[in-house]
Backbone as XML, in Angstrom:
<?xml version="1.0"?>
<chain id="A" units="angstrom">
  <residue number="1" name="ALA">
    <atom name="N" x="14.772" y="31.011" z="-46.720"/>
    <atom name="CA" x="15.010" y="30.742" z="-46.152"/>
    <atom name="C" x="15.309" y="29.969" z="-44.793"/>
  </residue>
  <residue number="2" name="ALA">
    <atom name="N" x="15.496" y="31.321" z="-44.459"/>
    <atom name="CA" x="15.594" y="31.346" z="-42.420"/>
    <atom name="C" x="14.008" y="31.938" z="-42.476"/>
  </residue>
  <residue number="3" name="ARG">
    <atom name="N" x="13.074" y="32.037" z="-42.780"/>
    <atom name="CA" x="12.260" y="32.660" z="-42.937"/>
    <atom name="C" x="11.082" y="31.403" z="-42.234"/>
  </residue>
  <residue number="4" name="LEU">
    <atom name="N" x="11.505" y="30.499" z="-43.447"/>
    <atom name="CA" x="11.197" y="28.369" z="-43.199"/>
    <atom name="C" x="11.347" y="28.084" z="-42.451"/>
  </residue>
  <residue number="5" name="ARG">
    <atom name="N" x="13.006" y="28.275" z="-41.924"/>
    <atom name="CA" x="13.467" y="27.577" z="-40.589"/>
    <atom name="C" x="13.186" y="28.372" z="-39.833"/>
  </residue>
  <residue number="6" name="ALA">
    <atom name="N" x="12.626" y="29.503" z="-39.329"/>
    <atom name="CA" x="12.073" y="29.786" z="-37.570"/>
    <atom name="C" x="10.695" y="29.646" z="-38.134"/>
  </residue>
  <residue number="7" name="GLU">
    <atom name="N" x="9.574" y="29.711" z="-38.994"/>
    <atom name="CA" x="8.673" y="29.032" z="-38.775"/>
    <atom name="C" x="8.490" y="27.730" z="-38.381"/>
  </residue>
  <residue number="8" name="GLY">
    <atom name="N" x="9.012" y="26.855" z="-38.923"/>
    <atom name="CA" x="9.769" y="25.227" z="-38.586"/>
    <atom name="C" x="9.544" y="25.389" z="-36.867"/>
  </residue>
  <residue number="9" name="ARG">
    <atom name="N" x="11.137" y="26.147" z="-36.604"/>
    <atom name="CA" x="11.081" y="26.509" z="-34.907"/>
    <atom name="C" x="9.864" y="26.657" z="-34.269"/>
  </residue>
  <residue number="10" name="GLU">
    <atom name="N" x="8.996" y="27.734" z="-34.600"/>
    <atom name="CA" x="7.882" y="27.766" z="-34.295"/>
    <atom name="C" x="6.772" y="26.852" z="-33.912"/>
  </residue>
  <residue number="11" name="GLU">
    <atom name="N" x="6.688" y="26.029" z="-35.176"/>
    <atom name="CA" x="5.967" y="24.592" z="-35.241"/>
    <atom name="C" x="6.246" y="23.651" z="-34.513"/>
  </residue>
  <residue number="12" name="ALA">
    <atom name="N" x="7.414" y="23.409" z="-34.219"/>
    <atom name="CA" x="7.904" y="22.721" z="-33.356"/>
    <atom name="C" x="7.665" y="23.049" z="-32.400"/>
  </residue>
  <residue number="13" name="ALA">
    <atom name="N" x="8.395" y="24.701" z="-31.514"/>
    <atom name="CA" x="7.689" y="24.821" z="-30.504"/>
    <atom name="C" x="6.350" y="24.662" z="-29.864"/>
  </residue>
  <residue number="14" name="ARG">
    <atom name="N" x="5.159" y="24.762" z="-30.555"/>
    <atom name="CA" x="4.019" y="24.854" z="-30.458"/>
    <atom name="C" x="3.102" y="23.116" z="-30.041"/>
  </residue>
  <residue number="15" name="ILE">
    <atom name="N" x="3.947" y="22.339" z="-31.353"/>
    <atom name="CA" x="3.881" y="20.947" z="-30.800"/>
    <atom name="C" x="5.014" y="20.327" z="-29.493"/>
  </residue>
  <residue number="16" name="ARG">
    <atom name="N" x="6.055" y="21.251" z="-29.473"/>
    <atom name="CA" x="6.432" y="20.239" z="-28.236"/>
    <atom name="C" x="5.742" y="21.097" z="-26.603"/>
  </residue>
  <residue number="17" name="ALA">
    <atom name="N" x="4.865" y="22.144" z="-26.600"/>
    <atom name="CA" x="3.796" y="22.812" z="-25.688"/>
    <atom name="C" x="3.318" y="22.195" z="-25.836"/>
  </residue>
  <residue number="18" name="ALA">
    <atom name="N" x="2.630" y="21.648" z="-26.573"/>
    <atom name="CA" x="0.747" y="21.078" z="-26.370"/>
    <atom name="C" x="1.263" y="19.142" z="-26.418"/>
  </residue>
  <residue number="19" name="THR">
    <atom name="N" x="2.051" y="18.675" z="-26.541"/>
    <atom name="CA" x="2.586" y="17.503" z="-25.957"/>
    <atom name="C" x="2.841" y="17.391" z="-24.664"/>
  </residue>
  <residue number="20" name="ASP">
    <atom name="N" x="3.766" y="18.323" z="-24.446"/>
    <atom name="CA" x="3.798" y="18.261" z="-22.327"/>
    <atom name="C" x="2.513" y="18.827" z="-21.981"/>
  </residue>
  <residue number="21" name="ARG">
    <atom name="N" x="1.468" y="19.243" z="-22.696"/>
    <atom name="CA" x="0.470" y="19.749" z="-21.921"/>
    <atom name="C" x="-0.170" y="18.500" z="-21.408"/>
  </residue>
  <residue number="22" name="ASP">
    <atom name="N" x="-0.322" y="17.580" z="-22.950"/>
    <atom name="CA" x="-1.117" y="16.404" z="-22.979"/>
    <atom name="C" x="-0.200" y="15.259" z="-22.112"/>
  </residue>
  <residue number="23" name="VAL">
    <atom name="N" x="0.893" y="15.017" z="-22.185"/>
    <atom name="CA" x="1.911" y="14.415" z="-21.050"/>
    <atom name="C" x="1.196" y="14.822" z="-19.475"/>
  </residue>
  <residue number="24" name="THR">
    <atom name="N" x="1.384" y="15.705" z="-18.967"/>
    <atom name="CA" x="0.818" y="16.548" z="-17.668"/>
    <atom name="C" x="-1.007" y="15.523" z="-17.560"/>
  </residue>
  <residue number="25" name="ILE">
    <atom name="N" x="-1.285" y="15.972" z="-18.750"/>
    <atom name="CA" x="-2.925" y="15.583" z="-17.927"/>
    <atom name="C" x="-2.675" y="14.443" z="-18.060"/>
  </residue>
  <residue number="26" name="ILE">
    <atom name="N" x="-2.600" y="13.556" z="-19.171"/>
    <atom name="CA" x="-2.708" y="11.600" z="-18.825"/>
    <atom name="C" x="-2.413" y="11.857" z="-17.508"/>
  </residue>
  <residue number="27" name="GLY">
    <atom name="N" x="-0.932" y="12.132" z="-17.274"/>
    <atom name="CA" x="-0.128" y="11.399" z="-15.923"/>
    <atom name="C" x="-1.117" y="12.094" z="-14.871"/>
  </residue>
  <residue number="28" name="ALA">
    <atom name="N" x="-1.895" y="13.342" z="-14.619"/>
    <atom name="CA" x="-2.372" y="13.379" z="-13.446"/>
    <atom name="C" x="-3.721" y="12.974" z="-13.858"/>
  </residue>
  <residue number="29" name="GLU">
    <atom name="N" x="-4.284" y="12.089" z="-14.767"/>
    <atom name="CA" x="-5.803" y="11.197" z="-15.275"/>
    <atom name="C" x="-5.325" y="9.731" z="-14.801"/>
  </residue>
  <residue number="30" name="ALA">
    <atom name="N" x="-3.857" y="9.335" z="-15.046"/>
    <atom name="CA" x="-3.555" y="8.247" z="-14.830"/>
    <atom name="C" x="-3.728" y="8.221" z="-12.841"/>
  </residue>
  <residue number="31" name="ASN">
    <atom name="N" x="-3.139" y="9.257" z="-12.266"/>
    <atom name="CA" x="-2.745" y="9.321" z="-10.960"/>
    <atom name="C" x="-4.152" y="9.353" z="-10.211"/>
  </residue>
  <residue number="32" name="GLU">
    <atom name="N" x="-5.272" y="9.948" z="-10.897"/>
    <atom name="CA" x="-6.451" y="9.732" z="-10.077"/>
    <atom name="C" x="-7.105" y="8.852" z="-10.194"/>
  </residue>
  <residue number="33" name="THR">
    <atom name="N" x="-6.886" y="7.991" z="-11.345"/>
    <atom name="CA" x="-7.416" y="6.668" z="-11.489"/>
    <atom name="C" x="-6.884" y="5.676" z="-10.610"/>
  </residue>
  <residue number="34" name="ALA">
    <atom name="N" x="-5.262" y="6.017" z="-10.424"/>
    <atom name="CA" x="-4.493" y="4.797" z="-9.442"/>
    <atom name="C" x="-4.984" y="5.074" z="-7.782"/>
  </residue>
  <residue number="35" name="GLU">
    <atom name="N" x="-5.552" y="6.107" z="-7.951"/>
    <atom name="CA" x="-5.800" y="6.553" z="-6.336"/>
    <atom name="C" x="-6.680" y="5.907" z="-5.972"/>
  </residue>
  <residue number="36" name="ARG">
    <atom name="N" x="-7.877" y="6.303" z="-6.971"/>
    <atom name="CA" x="-9.421" y="5.824" z="-6.904"/>
    <atom name="C" x="-9.295" y="4.282" z="-6.349"/>
  </residue>
  <residue number="37" name="THR">
    <atom name="N" x="-8.844" y="3.294" z="-7.687"/>
    <atom name="CA" x="-8.204" y="2.414" z="-7.500"/>
    <atom name="C" x="-8.050" y="1.765" z="-6.378"/>
  </residue>
  <residue number="38" name="ARG">
    <atom name="N" x="-6.747" y="2.544" z="-5.646"/>
    <atom name="CA" x="-6.638" y="2.020" z="-4.446"/>
    <atom name="C" x="-7.159" y="1.978" z="-3.191"/>
  </residue>
  <residue number="39" name="GLY">
    <atom name="N" x="-8.088" y="3.580" z="-3.296"/>
    <atom name="CA" x="-9.194" y="4.015" z="-2.028"/>
    <atom name="C" x="-9.899" y="2.162" z="-2.506"/>
  </residue>
  <residue number="40" name="ILE">
    <atom name="N" x="-10.666" y="2.175" z="-3.404"/>
    <atom name="CA" x="-11.571" y="0.867" z="-3.626"/>
    <atom name="C" x="-11.175" y="-0.722" z="-3.194"/>
  </residue>
  <residue number="41" name="GLY">
    <atom name="N" x="-9.493" y="-0.620" z="-3.608"/>
    <atom name="CA" x="-8.835" y="-1.985" z="-2.794"/>
    <atom name="C" x="-8.872" y="-2.344" z="-1.394"/>
  </residue>
  <residue number="42" name="ASP">
    <atom name="N" x="-8.458" y="-1.041" z="-0.758"/>
    <atom name="CA" x="-8.115" y="-1.000" z="0.571"/>
    <atom name="C" x="-9.726" y="-1.344" z="1.328"/>
  </residue>
  <residue number="43" name="GLY">
    <atom name="N" x="-10.785" y="-0.203" z="0.722"/>
    <atom name="CA" x="-12.328" y="-0.294" z="1.577"/>
    <atom name="C" x="-12.295" y="-1.939" z="1.243"/>
  </residue>
  <residue number="44" name="GLU">
    <atom name="N" x="-11.804" y="-2.606" z="-0.196"/>
    <atom name="CA" x="-12.317" y="-4.176" z="-0.266"/>
    <atom name="C" x="-11.459" y="-4.806" z="1.474"/>
  </residue>
  <residue number="45" name="ARG">
    <atom name="N" x="-10.544" y="-4.766" z="0.706"/>
    <atom name="CA" x="-9.662" y="-5.016" z="2.216"/>
    <atom name="C" x="-10.152" y="-5.406" z="3.573"/>
  </residue>
  <residue number="46" name="ALA">
    <atom name="N" x="-10.609" y="-4.209" z="3.986"/>
    <atom name="CA" x="-11.072" y="-4.238" z="4.818"/>
    <atom name="C" x="-12.083" y="-4.748" z="5.764"/>
  </residue>
  <residue number="47" name="GLN">
    <atom name="N" x="-13.273" y="-4.814" z="4.632"/>
    <atom name="CA" x="-14.592" y="-5.250" z="4.766"/>
    <atom name="C" x="-13.963" y="-7.107" z="5.219"/>
  </residue>
  <residue number="48" name="ILE">
    <atom name="N" x="-13.161" y="-7.894" z="3.673"/>
    <atom name="CA" x="-12.251" y="-8.969" z="3.961"/>
    <atom name="C" x="-11.942" y="-9.400" z="5.185"/>
  </residue>
  <residue number="49" name="PHE">
    <atom name="N" x="-11.294" y="-8.543" z="5.892"/>
    <atom name="CA" x="-10.851" y="-8.414" z="7.058"/>
    <atom name="C" x="-11.879" y="-8.543" z="8.227"/>
  </residue>
  <residue number="50" name="ALA">
    <atom name="N" x="-12.813" y="-7.558" z="8.130"/>
    <atom name="CA" x="-13.851" y="-7.076" z="9.662"/>
    <atom name="C" x="-14.367" y="-8.876" z="8.766"/>
  </residue>
  <residue number="51" name="ARG">
    <atom name="N" x="-14.700" y="-9.124" z="7.626"/>
    <atom name="CA" x="-15.484" y="-10.107" z="7.886"/>
    <atom name="C" x="-14.663" y="-11.768" z="8.613"/>
  </residue>
  <residue number="52" name="ALA">
    <atom name="N" x="-13.802" y="-12.099" z="8.413"/>
    <atom name="CA" x="-12.812" y="-12.873" z="8.673"/>
    <atom name="C" x="-12.366" y="-12.629" z="10.663"/>
  </residue>
  <residue number="53" name="TYR">
    <atom name="N" x="-12.111" y="-11.567" z="10.864"/>
    <atom name="CA" x="-12.013" y="-11.648" z="12.724"/>
    <atom name="C" x="-13.670" y="-11.400" z="12.947"/>
  </residue>
  <residue number="54" name="GLY">
    <atom name="N" x="-13.839" y="-10.991" z="12.270"/>
    <atom name="CA" x="-15.706" y="-11.819" z="12.881"/>
    <atom name="C" x="-15.823" y="-13.049" z="12.894"/>
  </residue>
  <residue number="55" name="ARG">
    <atom name="N" x="-15.197" y="-13.971" z="11.733"/>
    <atom name="CA" x="-15.360" y="-15.426" z="11.896"/>
    <atom name="C" x="-14.698" y="-15.830" z="13.241"/>
  </residue>
  <residue number="56" name="ASP">
    <atom name="N" x="-13.704" y="-15.786" z="13.534"/>
    <atom name="CA" x="-12.689" y="-15.859" z="13.854"/>
    <atom name="C" x="-11.737" y="-14.693" z="14.959"/>
  </residue>
  <residue number="57" name="PRO">
    <atom name="N" x="-12.402" y="-14.355" z="15.695"/>
    <atom name="CA" x="-12.303" y="-13.430" z="16.697"/>
    <atom name="C" x="-10.485" y="-13.655" z="17.487"/>
  </residue>
  <residue number="58" name="GLU">
    <atom name="N" x="-10.214" y="-14.926" z="17.778"/>
    <atom name="CA" x="-9.306" y="-14.800" z="18.943"/>
    <atom name="C" x="-8.022" y="-15.277" z="17.633"/>
  </residue>
  <residue number="59" name="PHE">
    <atom name="N" x="-8.377" y="-15.256" z="16.414"/>
    <atom name="CA" x="-7.520" y="-15.366" z="15.092"/>
    <atom name="C" x="-7.071" y="-14.036" z="14.804"/>
  </residue>
  <residue number="60" name="ALA">
    <atom name="N" x="-8.074" y="-12.775" z="15.178"/>
    <atom name="CA" x="-7.661" y="-11.779" z="14.513"/>
    <atom name="C" x="-6.857" y="-11.219" z="15.448"/>
  </residue>
  <residue number="61" name="ALA">
    <atom name="N" x="-6.887" y="-11.695" z="17.095"/>
    <atom name="CA" x="-6.372" y="-10.887" z="17.883"/>
    <atom name="C" x="-5.117" y="-11.647" z="17.911"/>
  </residue>
  <residue number="62" name="PHE">
    <atom name="N" x="-4.623" y="-13.042" z="17.327"/>
    <atom name="CA" x="-3.215" y="-13.393" z="17.300"/>
    <atom name="C" x="-2.434" y="-12.574" z="15.741"/>
  </residue>
  <residue number="63" name="TYR">
    <atom name="N" x="-3.277" y="-12.296" z="14.701"/>
    <atom name="CA" x="-2.783" y="-11.570" z="13.960"/>
    <atom name="C" x="-2.542" y="-10.210" z="14.214"/>
  </residue>
  <residue number="64" name="ARG">
    <atom name="N" x="-3.115" y="-9.382" z="14.190"/>
    <atom name="CA" x="-2.866" y="-8.638" z="14.825"/>
    <atom name="C" x="-1.924" y="-8.081" z="16.299"/>
  </residue>
  <residue number="65" name="SER">
    <atom name="N" x="-1.611" y="-9.053" z="16.897"/>
    <atom name="CA" x="-0.254" y="-9.060" z="18.070"/>
    <atom name="C" x="1.016" y="-9.520" z="17.103"/>
  </residue>
  <residue number="66" name="MET">
    <atom name="N" x="0.660" y="-10.411" z="15.866"/>
    <atom name="CA" x="1.932" y="-10.934" z="15.280"/>
    <atom name="C" x="2.381" y="-9.339" z="14.411"/>
  </residue>
  <residue number="67" name="ARG">
    <atom name="N" x="1.384" y="-9.037" z="13.437"/>
    <atom name="CA" x="1.904" y="-7.721" z="12.808"/>
    <atom name="C" x="2.276" y="-6.312" z="13.683"/>
  </residue>
  <residue number="68" name="ALA">
    <atom name="N" x="1.689" y="-6.273" z="15.154"/>
    <atom name="CA" x="2.501" y="-5.902" z="15.749"/>
    <atom name="C" x="3.919" y="-5.815" z="16.348"/>
  </residue>
  <residue number="69" name="TYR">
    <atom name="N" x="4.255" y="-7.109" z="16.400"/>
    <atom name="CA" x="6.040" y="-7.312" z="16.508"/>
    <atom name="C" x="6.507" y="-7.018" z="15.785"/>
  </residue>
  <residue number="70" name="GLU">
    <atom name="N" x="5.986" y="-7.185" z="13.955"/>
    <atom name="CA" x="6.802" y="-7.272" z="13.026"/>
    <atom name="C" x="7.118" y="-5.652" z="12.836"/>
  </residue>
  <residue number="71" name="ALA">
    <atom name="N" x="5.841" y="-4.920" z="13.637"/>
    <atom name="CA" x="6.441" y="-3.411" z="13.032"/>
    <atom name="C" x="7.265" y="-3.173" z="14.195"/>
  </residue>
  <residue number="72" name="ALA">
    <atom name="N" x="6.920" y="-3.290" z="15.469"/>
    <atom name="CA" x="7.982" y="-3.215" z="16.469"/>
    <atom name="C" x="9.382" y="-3.994" z="16.333"/>
  </residue>
  <residue number="73" name="ILE">
    <atom name="N" x="9.633" y="-5.079" z="16.093"/>
    <atom name="CA" x="10.983" y="-5.084" z="15.964"/>
    <atom name="C" x="11.963" y="-4.996" z="14.749"/>
  </residue>
  <residue number="74" name="PRO">
    <atom name="N" x="13.221" y="-4.421" z="14.408"/>
    <atom name="CA" x="13.602" y="-3.897" z="13.819"/>
    <atom name="C" x="14.376" y="-5.180" z="12.846"/>
  </residue>
  <residue number="75" name="GLU">
    <atom name="N" x="13.752" y="-5.293" z="11.501"/>
    <atom name="CA" x="14.785" y="-6.351" z="10.558"/>
    <atom name="C" x="16.061" y="-6.399" z="10.910"/>
  </residue>
  <residue number="76" name="GLY">
    <atom name="N" x="16.202" y="-7.392" z="10.914"/>
    <atom name="CA" x="17.675" y="-8.153" z="11.433"/>
    <atom name="C" x="18.083" y="-8.275" z="12.767"/>
  </residue>
  <residue number="77" name="ARG">
    <atom name="N" x="17.089" y="-7.754" z="13.480"/>
    <atom name="CA" x="17.273" y="-7.470" z="15.338"/>
    <atom name="C" x="16.742" y="-8.605" z="15.754"/>
  </residue>
  <residue number="78" name="GLN">
    <atom name="N" x="17.533" y="-8.995" z="16.688"/>
    <atom name="CA" x="17.925" y="-10.173" z="17.548"/>
    <atom name="C" x="16.606" y="-10.020" z="18.810"/>
  </residue>
  <residue number="79" name="VAL">
    <atom name="N" x="15.985" y="-10.662" z="19.072"/>
    <atom name="CA" x="15.123" y="-10.216" z="20.001"/>
    <atom name="C" x="14.848" y="-11.903" z="20.947"/>
  </residue>
  <residue number="80" name="ILE">
    <atom name="N" x="14.725" y="-11.557" z="22.642"/>
    <atom name="CA" x="14.559" y="-12.991" z="23.155"/>
    <atom name="C" x="13.418" y="-12.582" z="24.149"/>
  </residue>
  <residue number="81" name="ILE">
    <atom name="N" x="12.851" y="-13.089" z="23.535"/>
    <atom name="CA" x="11.219" y="-13.288" z="24.245"/>
    <atom name="C" x="11.071" y="-14.296" z="25.099"/>
  </residue>
  <residue number="82" name="PRO">
    <atom name="N" x="10.835" y="-14.241" z="25.957"/>
    <atom name="CA" x="10.464" y="-15.811" z="27.448"/>
    <atom name="C" x="9.146" y="-16.177" z="26.576"/>
  </residue>
  <residue number="83" name="PRO">
    <atom name="N" x="8.963" y="-17.991" z="26.841"/>
    <atom name="CA" x="7.883" y="-18.503" z="26.385"/>
    <atom name="C" x="6.665" y="-17.851" z="27.307"/>
  </residue>
  <residue number="84" name="GLU">
    <atom name="N" x="6.375" y="-17.579" z="28.856"/>
    <atom name="CA" x="5.562" y="-17.423" z="29.298"/>
    <atom name="C" x="5.052" y="-15.652" z="29.382"/>
  </residue>
  <residue number="85" name="GLY">
    <atom name="N" x="5.696" y="-15.028" z="28.148"/>
    <atom name="CA" x="5.129" y="-13.790" z="27.606"/>
    <atom name="C" x="3.945" y="-13.793" z="26.673"/>
  </residue>
  <residue number="86" name="GLU">
    <atom name="N" x="3.604" y="-12.338" z="26.254"/>
    <atom name="CA" x="1.837" y="-12.577" z="25.767"/>
    <atom name="C" x="2.211" y="-13.517" z="24.408"/>
  </residue>
  <residue number="87" name="PHE">
    <atom name="N" x="3.492" y="-12.664" z="23.804"/>
    <atom name="CA" x="4.109" y="-13.100" z="22.318"/>
    <atom name="C" x="3.624" y="-14.283" z="21.719"/>
  </residue>
  <residue number="88" name="PHE">
    <atom name="N" x="3.582" y="-15.483" z="23.284"/>
    <atom name="CA" x="3.366" y="-17.245" z="22.894"/>
    <atom name="C" x="1.888" y="-17.378" z="23.453"/>
  </residue>
  <residue number="89" name="ARG">
    <atom name="N" x="1.392" y="-16.661" z="24.049"/>
    <atom name="CA" x="-0.288" y="-16.607" z="24.410"/>
    <atom name="C" x="-1.059" y="-17.228" z="23.290"/>
  </residue>
  <residue number="90" name="TYR">
    <atom name="N" x="-0.790" y="-17.499" z="21.930"/>
    <atom name="CA" x="-1.666" y="-18.321" z="21.353"/>
    <atom name="C" x="-0.855" y="-19.251" z="21.090"/>
  </residue>
  <residue number="91" name="MET">
    <atom name="N" x="-0.166" y="-19.614" z="21.363"/>
    <atom name="CA" x="0.690" y="-20.941" z="21.060"/>
    <atom name="C" x="0.867" y="-21.755" z="22.426"/>
  </residue>
  <residue number="92" name="ARG">
    <atom name="N" x="0.599" y="-21.463" z="23.498"/>
    <atom name="CA" x="0.424" y="-22.603" z="24.332"/>
    <atom name="C" x="-0.604" y="-23.831" z="24.736"/>
  </residue>
  <residue number="93" name="ASP">
    <atom name="N" x="-1.485" y="-23.622" z="24.292"/>
    <atom name="CA" x="-2.237" y="-25.083" z="23.678"/>
    <atom name="C" x="-2.321" y="-25.064" z="22.878"/>
  </residue>
  <residue number="94" name="LYS">
    <atom name="N" x="-3.187" y="-26.402" z="21.805"/>
    <atom name="CA" x="-3.298" y="-26.828" z="20.899"/>
    <atom name="C" x="-4.820" y="-25.486" z="20.152"/>
  </residue>
  <residue number="95" name="GLU">
    <atom name="N" x="-5.952" y="-25.154" z="21.180"/>
    <atom name="CA" x="-7.025" y="-24.153" z="21.209"/>
    <atom name="C" x="-6.352" y="-22.754" z="20.548"/>
  </residue>
  <residue number="96" name="GLY">
    <atom name="N" x="-4.945" y="-22.639" z="21.483"/>
    <atom name="CA" x="-4.740" y="-21.016" z="20.911"/>
    <atom name="C" x="-5.123" y="-20.258" z="21.784"/>
  </residue>
  <residue number="97" name="GLY">
    <atom name="N" x="-4.747" y="-18.936" z="22.368"/>
    <atom name="CA" x="-5.415" y="-18.158" z="23.354"/>
    <atom name="C" x="-5.140" y="-18.927" z="24.607"/>
  </residue>
  <residue number="98" name="GLY">
    <atom name="N" x="-4.557" y="-19.644" z="24.956"/>
    <atom name="CA" x="-4.668" y="-20.241" z="26.639"/>
    <atom name="C" x="-3.875" y="-19.747" z="27.291"/>
  </residue>
  <residue number="99" name="ARG">
    <atom name="N" x="-3.772" y="-19.166" z="28.735"/>
    <atom name="CA" x="-3.137" y="-18.710" z="29.759"/>
    <atom name="C" x="-2.302" y="-19.570" z="30.309"/>
  </residue>
</chain>
């Protein structure tokens, strides 16, 4: 009986090791696929932005400006910006971009 239990424990250990190995391999493959897919998506995003910016360079400048403000001003922080400053450059007239 002890021999059978020992053999069972050995077999259980082999099965667990094989399962752990498989989990590691599957996880690594999934991460690789995710990174590759993310890279493809980032590339397509860049192409879309490039085409959009090419169609409307003024909008592109406005959008980059807004993103820069978003990144520079901490969330929840109140900032007073004078209307004659660069921030409002695109909002001074209906055409946008007016000075």
